N, C-alpha and C positions, 0 to 999 in steps of 0.2 A: 124396237127402236124407241122405247119409252125411257126417258131419262129422269134424273132426280129433279125435284122442284126446288129451285133456288130461293123461292119466296116461302119460307117456312118459319113460322113464329116460334121463337124459343129454341132454335137449333142453329148450330154453326156447322156449315158444310165444308168439308175438306176439298182440296183441289181434285183428287181422284173422283169424287162424287160429282163434281161439276164438269169433268172432262168430256163426257158425251155431249153435253150442251155446247161446250166450246167447239167441238168438232162440227156440230150441226151449224153453228153460226159461221164458222170458217167456210163450210161448204156453200152456205147461202151467199156469202160475199164473193166467193169465186164464181158462182153461177152468174151473179149480177155483172161481174167483171167481163164475162163472156159477151154480154150485150155491148159493153163499152168497146171491146175489140171489134165486134161486128160493125159498129157505127164508124169505126176508123178503117174498115176494109181489111182488117187482119183476120181473115177467115179461119186459118189454121189455129191461131191462138184462141179464137172464139170457141171453136168446137172442142179444143183441148181443155179449155177452162171448164166447160160443162161436164166433160168426162172426169176431170179432177174432182168436181163437186160430187159426182156419183161415187167416186172412191171414198170421199169423206162421209157420204151417206152410209156406206157400208161400214166404215170404221166406227161411226158413232153408235150404230146398232150393236156391233161386236163389243165395244167398250161398255155399253150399258148393261149387256148381259153378263159380261165378265165381272164387272164391279157391282152388279145387282143394284144399279141406280135407275130405278123405274119410277115414273110418276105421270100424272095427267098433264102437267106442265110440259114435260119433255115430249110427250106424244103430240100435243098441239103445236109446239115449236117445230117438231120434225115435219109435220104435215104442211105447215105454212112454208117452211123452207123448200120442201119438195115441190110445192105448187109454183114457186118462183123459179127455182133452179131447173126443174124438169118439165114445167108447163109453159111458163111465160118466156124464159130465156131461150130455149130452143126454137120456139115459135118466132120470136123476133129475129133471131139469127138467120133462120131459114128464109124469112120474108125479105130481109135486107139483102140476102145473098141472091135471090132470084130477081130482086128489084134492080140491082146494079146494072145488068145488061140492058134493061128496058128504059132506063132514064134517058130521055131525049129521043127515043125511037117512036115510030108510029103506033106501037103497041102499049105505050105507057098507060093509056086509059084502062087497060085490062087489070092493072094493079088493084083497082077497087074490087074486082071480082076475086082476084087471087087472095085478098085478105080474108075472105070467108072461110076457106079451109084452114087458114092459120088460126082463126078464132075457134074453129071446131076442135083443133088439137088442144088448145089451152082449156077449153070447156070440158072436153073428155077427160083431161088430166085431173081437173078439179072434181069431176063427178066420180072418177075412179078412187081418188083419195077419200072423198066423203063416204063412199060406200064401204071402203076398208075400215074407216073409223066407226061407222054405225054398226057394222057387223060385230065388232068387238065390244062396243058399248051395250049392245043388246044381250050380251052374255053368250053368244054363240061360241062353240068350241073352236079354238084356233087350230087350223091345219098347218103345221110347220113344214109339210112336204110340198104343198102346192099353193100357188096364188090363184086368185080368180081374175083372169085377164092379165095382160102384161103389166108388171110393176112400172112405176113412173120412171125410175132411172133407166131401165132397159128400153122403155118406149122412146125416151129422149135420144138414147144412143142409136136406136134403129131408125128413127125419123131423120137423123143427120147422116145416114149411110150414103145418100147421093152426094153429099159434100165430100165424104171420105173417098168416094169413087173418083171425084174430080181431082182431089189431091194426088191420088195414085196416078191418074192419067197425066197430070202435070209433071209428076216426078219422072215419067218416062217420055216426056216431051211430046205428048200426043196433042193434036190440034182440036180434039173433041172437047167441047165445053158443056158440061151437064147443066149448068145454070141457064143455058139458052133454051132449055126444054122444060119450062116451068110447069106445064100441064102434067108431064110425067112425074115431076118431083112432088107436086101437090096431090096427085093421085096416090102416091106412096104415103104421103103424110096422112091422108084421109084413112088409108088402110090401117096404119098404125094406130090412129085415133080410135077406130072401131075395135081394134084388138084390145086396147086399154079397157074399154067399158064392156067387153064381151064376157061371156061366162066360160071362156076357154080356160081350162086348167093349165097353168105353166109351172115349171119346176121352181121350187124355192130351195136355195142352197144353204140356208142359214143353219140347218142342223145336219149338214153332211158330215159324216165321220170318215175321214180319210185313213184308210188302212192299206198297207202294202207289205208284201212278203219281204223278208230280209234279202233274199237273193235277187229281188227286183228293185231294190232301193236305188241302185246305181243307175238304172234306166230312168227312174223318176228324176233324179238329180241331173242326168244328161238332158232330159226333156226340158227341165226348168232352165238350164244353162242355154240351150238352143233358143228357147223362147225369149230370154233376155237379149240374146245376140240379135235375133230378128227384130225385136222391138227397138233396139238401139240403132239399127241400120235402116230399117223400113217400118217406122212406127205406124204409118197409116195402113199399110198392108196387114200388119199384125192386128190392129184394132178392127179393121174391116172384116178380117177373118173371124174374130171373136163374135161380131154381130151376125155373120153368116152362120156360125155354129149355133148361136142361140136360136136363130130362126129355124134351123134344121132340127132343133130339139123339140119343137112344138108338137109335131105328130107323135113323138115318143111320149111326151108328157100326157097327151090325151089318152093314149093306149094304156099307160101305166095307171092313170087316174081311174079309168074304167075297171081295171083289174083290182085295184085297191078298194073301189067303192062300187061293187056290182049292182047294188040296188038303186043307185042314183042315175 
């Protein structure tokens, strides 16, 4: 996800070369907009904004590789954008979400303590990104198959899964309100924070080569069509299921990593 440096003396950059940086900037703005929606109590819009920022984070990396637009400037911009969109924005959104039911109640004083796990999430996000940058600056070989710890966009999505659960329950008119159980939510946030800075190998899908037999192509198209249909009708069920699938892949990533690296 390193893009071309727009500050280059004596060179004129074309729009395609600047495109990855443009995507990164858009993702940053969308992530910040998620905080604005949270301040206004628009929780679904807030979460969806951060997920859209994650989509732009994927697109900027793909475009940088396709256009061969790599530079130190792009790498720094991407890391700073990730810190805000996937470290600061989700933390603020989650805090405001669990804060809303406590305002004016006898438990409002607990918000001072609840802020500590929120800080931990943002801190772990920054540490994770710093470790990622240092590993590559030190010349260590890049493993395009695995990440070390959960990547920032995935961690942001998993941290907000309790919010997704509440959206689903609300969709089916359930009276259960997840935000009224902040200790469970914050415990989940702490677990995801630790996963970010852990040494757990997680799958990296950047170099996945998708191949399918001709006689099974129709099944793939059918699955894509059904996925789009589910997303259009029940977006939060679809997105929550993606988060659950990612979590379920963690044991398999550990096993696969040990097979690929028997001496580690």
